Residue, then its C-alpha position, 0 to 999 in steps of 0.5 A: m424543062y418544064l415548060t418546053a415549047e411543044k407544052k406551049q404551043e399544046i396549051f394555047k392550041k388546046y385554050g386560045k385561040s390558035e396555037t400561034n395566037t399568043g396574047s389571047a386572054e384565054g390562052q395567057i389565063a391557062l399558061f399561067t394555071y399550068r405554071i402555077n400548078h408546077l410551082t405549088e407542087h413544088l413548094k409541097i416538098n420545098k418550104k423553105d425556098h421563098s424565092t420560087q413563094r414570092a414569083l408563085l405570088r407575082l404569078v397569081g397576081k397576074r392570072r387574077s389581073l387577067l381574069d378581072y380584066l376579061k370579068a369586064k370585058d366579056i363575062e361569057r369567056y369567063r365565066e368559060v374559062i372558069k370551068n375549063l380550068k377548074i378554078r375555084k374564084 
């Protein structure tokens, strides 16, 4: 599997407040970004995989709603997440 427990802890430690705080918006956005990048690479190879395409669109929507929440709540944290993860608006 591409996403192990160790990889999740590493993502939450790097982008979240701590590796046990999996509910922070920054950590969730980072995890969604990692999964989105993986699915994008998969779809470049398997163009007709429609279920993966649907899952990718759902993940992008979830990440977008979390980013909108973070933008409304704290604009500085939002800008920092965008810069660290290299997400374009």
